[in-house]
C-alpha positions as CSV (number, residue, x, y, z in Angstrom):
1,M,30.9,-58.2,16.8
2,S,34.6,-59.0,16.2
3,R,37.1,-56.2,15.5
4,D,37.2,-57.0,11.8
5,G,33.5,-57.7,11.6
6,I,32.3,-54.1,11.6
7,A,35.0,-53.1,9.1
8,E,34.0,-56.0,6.8
9,L,30.3,-55.2,7.0
10,A,30.9,-51.5,6.4
11,R,33.1,-52.3,3.4
12,R,30.8,-55.0,1.9
13,R,27.6,-53.1,2.3
14,G,28.8,-49.8,1.1
15,F,29.2,-47.7,4.2
16,L,32.9,-47.1,4.3
17,W,35.7,-47.6,1.8
18,L,39.4,-46.9,2.1
19,S,40.3,-43.8,0.0
20,F,42.6,-44.2,-3.0
21,E,42.2,-48.0,-2.6
22,I,43.4,-48.9,-6.1
23,Y,46.6,-47.1,-5.4
24,G,47.1,-48.8,-2.0
25,G,45.2,-46.3,0.1
26,A,46.6,-43.7,2.5
27,A,46.3,-43.6,6.3
28,G,43.8,-41.2,7.7
29,F,41.5,-41.0,4.7
30,Y,38.2,-42.8,4.1
31,D,35.4,-42.5,1.6
32,Y,31.7,-42.9,2.4
33,G,29.9,-45.4,0.1
34,P,26.2,-45.0,-0.9
35,L,24.8,-46.2,2.5
36,G,27.5,-44.5,4.5
37,A,26.9,-41.2,2.8
38,M,23.1,-41.5,3.5
39,L,23.8,-42.4,7.1
40,K,26.1,-39.4,7.5
41,R,23.6,-37.0,5.9
42,R,20.9,-38.3,8.2
43,V,23.0,-37.7,11.3
44,E,24.0,-34.2,10.1
45,E,20.4,-33.3,9.4
46,A,19.3,-34.6,12.8
47,W,22.1,-32.5,14.4
48,R,21.1,-29.4,12.4
49,N,17.5,-29.7,13.3
50,F,18.4,-30.3,17.0
51,Y,20.3,-27.0,17.2
52,L,17.9,-25.0,14.9
53,K,15.3,-25.8,17.6
54,E,17.6,-24.1,20.1
55,G,17.2,-21.0,18.1
56,F,20.6,-21.0,16.5
57,Y,21.3,-20.0,12.9
58,E,23.7,-21.8,10.5
59,I,26.5,-20.3,8.5
60,E,29.1,-21.7,6.1
61,T,32.7,-20.5,6.0
62,T,35.8,-21.3,4.0
63,N,38.0,-24.3,4.4
64,V,41.2,-22.4,3.6
65,A,42.3,-19.3,5.5
66,P,45.4,-17.0,5.4
67,G,48.2,-17.9,7.9
68,E,47.6,-14.7,9.9
69,I,44.2,-16.1,11.0
70,F,45.8,-19.1,12.7
71,E,48.6,-16.9,14.1
72,A,45.9,-14.9,15.9
73,S,44.0,-18.0,17.0
74,G,47.1,-19.6,18.5
75,H,47.1,-22.6,16.2
76,L,50.4,-21.9,14.5
77,E,52.1,-21.9,17.9
78,S,50.1,-24.3,19.9
79,F,48.4,-26.8,17.7
80,T,51.1,-29.5,17.9
81,D,51.7,-33.1,19.0
82,R,54.8,-34.6,20.4
83,A,56.2,-37.5,18.4
84,V,58.6,-40.4,18.6
85,V,60.2,-42.2,15.7
86,C,61.5,-45.8,15.5
87,K,65.2,-46.0,14.7
88,H,64.8,-49.2,12.8
89,C,61.6,-49.0,10.7
90,K,61.3,-45.2,10.8
91,S,57.6,-45.3,11.9
92,F,56.3,-42.2,13.7
93,F,53.9,-42.3,16.7
94,R,52.1,-39.7,18.8
95,V,53.3,-39.6,22.4
96,S,49.8,-39.0,23.5
97,E,48.8,-42.4,22.1
98,G,50.5,-44.0,25.1
99,V,53.8,-44.4,23.3
100,D,56.9,-42.7,24.7
101,V,60.6,-42.8,24.0
102,H,61.2,-45.4,26.7
103,E,59.0,-48.0,25.0
104,K,59.5,-50.3,22.0
105,C,58.1,-49.6,18.6
106,P,54.6,-51.1,18.3
107,E,55.3,-52.0,14.7
108,C,58.7,-53.8,14.9
109,G,59.9,-53.7,18.5
110,G,62.8,-51.3,17.6
111,E,64.1,-48.5,19.8
112,L,62.3,-45.2,19.8
113,E,63.7,-41.7,20.0
114,S,62.1,-38.3,20.3
115,A,61.1,-36.6,17.1
116,G,60.1,-33.3,18.5
117,E,56.9,-31.3,18.1
118,F,54.9,-31.3,14.9
119,N,52.3,-28.7,13.9
120,L,49.2,-30.6,12.7
121,M,47.9,-28.1,10.1
122,F,48.1,-28.7,6.4
123,Q,49.9,-25.7,4.7
124,T,49.1,-24.4,1.2
125,R,49.6,-21.3,-0.9
126,I,47.0,-18.7,-1.6
127,G,47.7,-17.2,-5.1
128,V,51.2,-16.8,-6.5
129,P,53.7,-14.7,-4.5
130,K,54.7,-11.6,-6.5
131,G,58.4,-12.2,-5.8
132,E,59.8,-15.6,-4.8
133,R,62.6,-13.9,-3.0
134,D,60.3,-11.4,-1.3
135,E,60.0,-12.9,2.2
136,E,57.0,-10.7,3.1
137,A,55.1,-11.7,-0.1
138,Q,55.9,-15.3,0.7
139,K,54.5,-15.0,4.2
140,K,51.3,-13.3,3.0
141,S,50.7,-16.1,0.5
142,E,50.8,-18.7,3.2
143,G,47.5,-20.5,3.8
144,Y,46.2,-23.4,5.9
145,L,43.4,-25.8,5.7
146,R,41.3,-25.2,8.8
147,P,41.8,-27.6,11.8
148,E,38.3,-26.6,13.2
149,T,35.3,-24.7,11.8
150,A,35.1,-22.3,14.7
151,Q,37.4,-19.6,13.4
152,G,35.1,-18.7,10.5
153,I,32.4,-18.0,13.0
154,F,34.6,-15.8,15.2
155,L,35.8,-13.8,12.2
156,N,32.2,-13.0,11.4
157,F,31.2,-12.1,14.9
158,Q,30.4,-8.4,14.3
159,R,28.1,-9.3,11.4
160,L,26.5,-12.1,13.4
161,L,25.9,-9.7,16.3
162,R,24.1,-7.2,14.1
163,F,22.1,-10.1,12.6
164,N,21.0,-11.0,16.1
165,R,20.0,-7.3,16.8
166,D,23.0,-6.6,19.0
167,K,21.7,-8.9,21.7
168,L,23.4,-11.6,23.7
169,P,23.2,-14.5,24.1
170,F,23.0,-16.1,20.7
171,G,24.3,-19.3,19.0
172,V,25.7,-20.1,15.6
173,I,26.2,-23.5,14.1
174,Q,28.3,-24.9,11.2
175,I,28.9,-28.3,9.7
176,G,31.9,-28.8,7.5
177,K,35.3,-30.4,6.8
178,A,38.3,-29.9,9.0
179,Y,41.9,-31.1,8.4
180,R,44.7,-32.3,10.7
181,N,47.9,-33.8,9.5
182,E,47.9,-36.5,12.1
183,I,51.3,-38.1,12.8
184,S,50.1,-41.7,12.9
185,P,46.4,-42.2,12.1
186,R,45.8,-45.9,12.7
187,K,42.2,-46.3,14.0
188,S,39.7,-46.3,11.2
189,L,37.3,-43.3,11.6
190,I,38.7,-42.5,15.1
191,R,41.7,-40.5,13.9
192,L,41.4,-39.0,10.4
193,R,43.3,-36.4,8.5
194,E,40.2,-35.1,6.8
195,F,36.9,-35.3,8.8
196,T,33.6,-33.6,9.4
197,M,32.9,-31.4,12.4
198,A,29.5,-30.1,13.6
199,E,30.2,-27.1,15.9
200,A,28.0,-24.7,17.8
201,E,29.4,-21.4,19.1
202,V,27.3,-19.8,21.9
203,F,28.1,-16.2,22.7
204,V,27.2,-15.1,26.2
205,V,27.8,-12.2,28.6
206,P,30.6,-13.2,30.9
207,G,28.8,-12.4,34.1
208,E,25.7,-14.4,33.0
209,K,27.2,-17.8,32.5
210,N,25.4,-19.0,35.6
211,D,22.0,-17.8,34.4
212,H,21.0,-20.0,31.5
213,P,17.2,-19.3,30.8
214,R,16.5,-23.0,30.1
215,F,18.7,-24.7,32.7
216,D,15.7,-26.1,34.5
217,E,14.9,-28.2,31.4
218,V,18.1,-30.2,31.9
219,K,19.0,-29.9,35.5
220,D,17.7,-33.3,36.6
221,R,19.4,-35.2,33.7
222,K,21.8,-37.7,35.2
223,L,25.1,-38.2,33.6
224,W,28.3,-40.1,34.4
225,F,31.0,-37.6,35.2
226,V,34.8,-38.2,35.4
227,P,36.3,-34.9,36.8
228,N,40.0,-34.4,36.6
229,D,40.5,-34.1,40.3
230,G,37.7,-36.0,41.9
231,E,35.8,-39.2,42.1
232,E,33.8,-40.3,39.1
233,G,30.2,-41.2,39.3
234,E,26.6,-40.4,38.3
235,K,25.2,-37.0,39.2
236,S,22.5,-34.7,38.0
237,V,23.6,-31.8,35.9
238,E,22.4,-29.4,38.6
239,E,24.5,-31.3,41.3
240,A,27.5,-31.1,39.0
241,V,27.1,-27.3,38.5
242,R,26.3,-26.4,42.1
243,S,29.2,-28.5,43.4
244,G,31.6,-26.8,41.1
245,I,32.5,-29.9,39.0
246,I,31.1,-28.1,36.0
247,A,32.1,-24.4,35.9
248,N,28.7,-22.8,35.0
249,E,25.2,-23.3,33.9
250,Y,25.9,-22.7,30.3
251,L,28.5,-25.3,30.2
252,G,26.3,-27.7,32.1
253,Y,23.3,-27.0,29.8
254,H,25.3,-27.8,26.7
255,I,26.9,-31.0,28.2
256,A,23.3,-32.2,28.9
257,K,22.2,-31.3,25.4
258,V,25.1,-33.3,23.9
259,E,24.0,-36.4,25.9
260,E,20.4,-35.8,24.8
261,F,21.3,-35.7,21.1
262,L,23.6,-38.7,21.2
263,E,20.9,-40.8,23.0
264,R,18.3,-39.6,20.5
265,I,20.3,-40.9,17.5
266,G,21.0,-44.2,19.1
267,I,24.2,-44.0,21.2
268,P,23.4,-46.1,24.4
269,Q,23.5,-44.1,27.6
270,D,25.4,-46.9,29.4
271,K,28.2,-46.5,26.8
272,L,28.6,-42.7,27.4
273,R,30.6,-40.8,30.0
274,F,31.7,-37.1,30.3
275,R,35.4,-36.7,31.1
276,Q,37.0,-33.4,32.1
277,H,40.3,-32.5,30.5
278,R,43.4,-32.5,32.6
279,Q,45.4,-29.2,32.6
280,D,48.2,-30.8,30.6
281,E,45.8,-31.8,27.8
282,M,43.6,-28.7,27.7
283,A,43.5,-26.9,24.4
284,H,45.3,-23.5,24.4
285,Y,42.0,-21.7,24.0
286,A,40.0,-23.5,26.7
287,R,39.2,-22.5,30.2
288,D,37.5,-25.8,30.8
289,C,36.6,-28.7,28.5
290,W,34.6,-31.9,28.8
291,D,34.6,-34.8,26.4
292,A,31.6,-37.0,25.7
293,E,33.3,-40.4,25.4
294,F,31.9,-43.6,23.9
295,F,33.0,-47.0,25.1
296,S,34.1,-49.0,22.0
297,D,34.5,-52.7,22.3
298,R,37.4,-52.3,19.9
299,Y,39.2,-49.1,21.0
300,G,38.0,-48.5,24.6
301,W,36.9,-45.0,25.7
302,M,37.1,-42.6,22.8
303,E,36.1,-38.9,22.4
304,I,33.2,-38.2,20.1
305,V,32.2,-34.7,21.3
306,G,34.0,-32.0,23.1
307,V,32.3,-29.2,25.1
308,A,34.6,-26.3,25.9
309,D,34.3,-23.0,27.7
310,R,36.6,-20.9,25.4
311,G,36.1,-17.8,27.4
312,D,37.0,-14.6,25.5
313,Y,40.2,-16.1,24.1
314,D,39.2,-16.1,20.4
315,L,37.4,-12.8,20.1
316,S,40.0,-11.0,22.2
317,S,42.9,-12.4,20.1
318,H,41.3,-11.5,16.8
319,A,40.4,-8.1,18.1
320,S,44.0,-7.5,19.0
321,H,45.6,-8.9,15.8
322,S,43.1,-7.2,13.4
323,N,42.6,-4.0,15.3
324,T,38.8,-4.7,15.3
325,D,36.4,-3.9,18.1
326,M,34.7,-7.1,19.3
327,G,33.1,-5.5,22.3
328,V,29.4,-5.5,23.0
329,H,27.4,-3.0,25.0
330,V,25.2,-4.8,27.5
331,Q,23.0,-3.9,30.4
332,M,24.7,-4.6,33.8
333,Q,23.2,-4.5,37.2
334,A,24.8,-1.7,39.3
335,R,25.3,-2.1,43.1
336,E,22.5,0.3,43.8
337,G,20.1,-1.9,41.8
338,E,19.9,0.3,38.7
339,A,20.9,-1.0,35.3
340,E,23.9,0.6,33.6
341,K,25.6,0.0,30.3
342,A,28.9,-1.8,30.1
343,K,31.1,-3.0,27.2
344,V,32.2,-6.6,27.4
345,I,34.0,-9.2,25.2
346,P,31.5,-12.1,25.0
347,H,32.6,-15.6,26.2
348,V,32.0,-18.7,24.1
349,I,30.6,-22.1,25.0
350,E,31.4,-24.6,22.2
351,P,29.9,-28.1,21.7
352,S,32.1,-29.7,19.0
353,Y,30.9,-33.0,17.4
354,G,33.1,-35.4,15.5
355,I,30.6,-36.7,13.0
356,D,32.9,-39.5,11.7
357,R,33.6,-40.8,15.1
358,I,29.8,-40.7,15.9
359,I,29.2,-42.7,12.7
360,Y,31.7,-45.4,13.9
361,A,30.0,-45.4,17.4
362,L,26.6,-45.9,15.7
363,L,27.8,-48.8,13.5
364,E,29.4,-50.5,16.5
365,S,26.6,-50.0,19.0
366,S,23.7,-50.7,16.6
367,F,25.0,-54.1,15.5
368,Y,23.4,-57.2,16.8
369,E,23.6,-60.9,16.0
370,E,20.9,-63.4,17.0
371,Q,20.0,-66.9,16.1
372,V,16.9,-67.3,14.0
373,G,16.1,-70.9,13.3
374,K,19.2,-72.5,11.8
375,E,20.9,-69.2,10.8
376,K,22.4,-66.2,12.5
377,R,20.7,-63.0,11.7
378,K,22.8,-59.8,11.6
379,V,21.0,-56.6,12.3
380,L,21.9,-52.9,12.4
381,R,19.3,-51.5,14.7
382,F,19.5,-47.8,13.6
383,K,17.0,-45.4,14.9
384,N,14.4,-44.7,12.2
385,E,15.5,-41.0,12.1
386,I,19.0,-41.9,10.9
387,A,18.5,-45.1,8.9
388,P,20.0,-44.7,5.4
389,I,16.9,-46.4,3.9
390,I,13.5,-46.3,5.7
391,A,11.9,-49.1,3.8
392,A,12.4,-51.7,1.1
393,V,9.7,-52.8,-1.3
394,F,9.7,-56.5,-2.5
395,P,7.6,-58.6,-4.8
396,L,7.0,-61.9,-3.0
397,L,8.0,-63.9,-6.1
398,N,9.9,-62.9,-9.2
399,R,6.8,-62.7,-11.4
400,D,6.0,-59.9,-13.7
401,E,2.6,-59.1,-12.2
402,L,4.0,-58.8,-8.7
403,K,7.1,-56.9,-9.8
404,N,5.0,-54.4,-11.7
405,K,2.8,-53.7,-8.7
406,A,5.9,-53.6,-6.4
407,R,7.5,-51.0,-8.6
408,E,4.3,-49.0,-8.7
409,V,4.2,-48.9,-4.8
410,F,8.0,-48.1,-4.8
411,Q,7.5,-45.1,-7.1
412,Q,4.5,-43.8,-5.2
413,L,6.6,-43.7,-2.0
414,R,9.6,-42.1,-3.8
415,N,7.2,-39.5,-5.2
416,E,6.3,-38.6,-1.6
417,S,10.0,-38.0,-0.8
418,I,10.2,-41.1,1.3
419,F,13.5,-42.8,0.5
420,V,12.8,-46.5,-0.2
421,E,14.6,-49.2,-2.1
422,Y,13.3,-51.8,-4.5
423,D,14.7,-55.3,-4.4
424,D,13.6,-58.4,-6.3
425,S,17.0,-60.3,-6.2
426,G,17.1,-63.7,-4.5
427,S,14.6,-65.3,-2.2
428,I,12.3,-63.3,0.1
429,G,14.2,-64.5,3.1
430,R,17.5,-63.5,1.6
431,R,16.1,-60.0,0.9
432,Y,14.9,-59.6,4.5
433,R,18.4,-60.5,5.8
434,R,20.0,-58.1,3.4
435,Q,17.8,-55.2,4.6
436,D,18.3,-56.2,8.3
437,E,22.1,-56.0,7.8
438,I,22.0,-52.5,6.5
439,G,19.6,-51.2,9.1
440,T,16.4,-50.8,7.1
441,P,13.5,-50.5,9.6
442,Y,10.6,-51.8,7.4
443,C,10.1,-54.2,4.5
444,I,7.0,-54.0,2.3
445,T,6.0,-57.1,0.5
446,I,3.6,-57.3,-2.5
447,D,1.9,-60.6,-3.0
448,Y,-1.1,-62.0,-4.9
449,E,-3.4,-60.8,-2.2
450,T,-2.2,-57.3,-3.0
451,L,-3.5,-57.7,-6.5
452,E,-6.9,-58.5,-5.2
453,D,-7.4,-56.0,-2.4
454,D,-4.6,-53.4,-2.6
455,T,-3.1,-54.4,0.8
456,V,0.5,-55.1,1.6
457,T,2.5,-56.7,4.4
458,I,4.8,-54.5,6.4
459,R,7.5,-56.3,8.4
460,E,9.3,-54.5,11.2
461,R,13.1,-55.1,11.4
462,D,13.7,-55.5,15.2
463,T,10.7,-57.7,16.1
464,M,10.1,-59.2,12.7
465,K,6.4,-58.8,13.3
466,Q,4.2,-58.3,10.2
467,V,1.0,-56.4,9.7
468,R,-1.4,-56.0,6.8
469,V,-2.3,-52.5,5.7
470,P,-3.9,-50.9,2.6
471,I,-1.4,-49.4,0.2
472,G,-2.9,-45.9,0.8
473,E,-1.8,-46.1,4.5
474,V,1.8,-47.2,3.9
475,K,3.0,-43.6,3.6
476,D,1.3,-42.7,6.9
477,V,2.9,-45.7,8.7
478,L,6.4,-44.7,7.4
479,V,6.0,-41.0,8.1
480,V,4.8,-41.6,11.7
481,A,7.8,-43.9,12.2
482,L,10.1,-41.1,11.2
């Protein structure tokens, strides 16, 4: 599909709309329309269920936090991007976008100059300072919108540890909004100022990172690796860990689970690779980090998930700044073979998913065009699990007796908590094409035979094959498909 084609479809069919459009919009902000919101919720629910099956619990923490939190986490000092500015049109650009001071302005061709380092966090005020001239009161009232969801989990570590009966390892998940005041967001959902993250924080004993209890389940999974100091290529997860390309089993396990999830929701494996961060791009908290990257026909390779070994950076830093004990007593093997107690600061393995980027990857990779007779059929081949609408119910003709029966079937399915749509607008062929374009897996047609024997036609989206089934079995067909 053309570069503008996906954006046009997404806009026309109610997936994505530019925020504040009637006021001219604002870079880095998008709204999800009715179908986009449904698709996003389906992806989030699939992600949530995936990690709940891992035995992780979910929490929800605040979007705003006092400045001292981000001073402790290192974000106030280190969460920055270098920028350049055009002397002529005054446009700003991130240096990491491949633009530097020695190049010309991508907008007007003007000369660029360094604009320094910019902190990417949105600042706000918490409450009203008691005295405007009181510098300490001003500082205490400083707040920031979170640039990641992780800190809320780290701050609750002690309570989470008790909830997990003081035993390691354990994992915690969170889905929520994060905010980054990007210098020059210019790539649709790829670089937003407000976006959704789905993050898991896995707390593990430092000396046991090479002893994941379920590593055998993923060890033979083959992935395409791009290490920062070696030759890229396909390897099994076990080969990557044993050769030292991946630092430990826990990191390898969660890299493999990322690929498993992305493939499950419909990201093609041949469009995925795992690239290790170079030292000069590593986050301030990371000991090692790998990006799951999707190859976009429009943007090239783009990060959609990061998997980081954060070590004990966060817990140690919060322990120091808050004077709080984040240590855990664990059983350690002594040299003589007898177990003894030791106190450790847990290490953290973090898979961090960019939900909006995944939505874009799904839209791009699910879109197909094919010739059917004299017309071109456009199809979004979403997996059934994430399709915004699982089925549409049609009357064959715009006749009252057929419409009444179609609405009856529609309501029966809705009452069973199956999200279906009713459509009697236009010809039956036009309705099929409309549902194909928004990714609906099944169309259910009510005709005059239905009035005689209570059977309907179910048409499958990808093959366009049709089968006749009793109305009473429609629910079972759709539930099995999910």
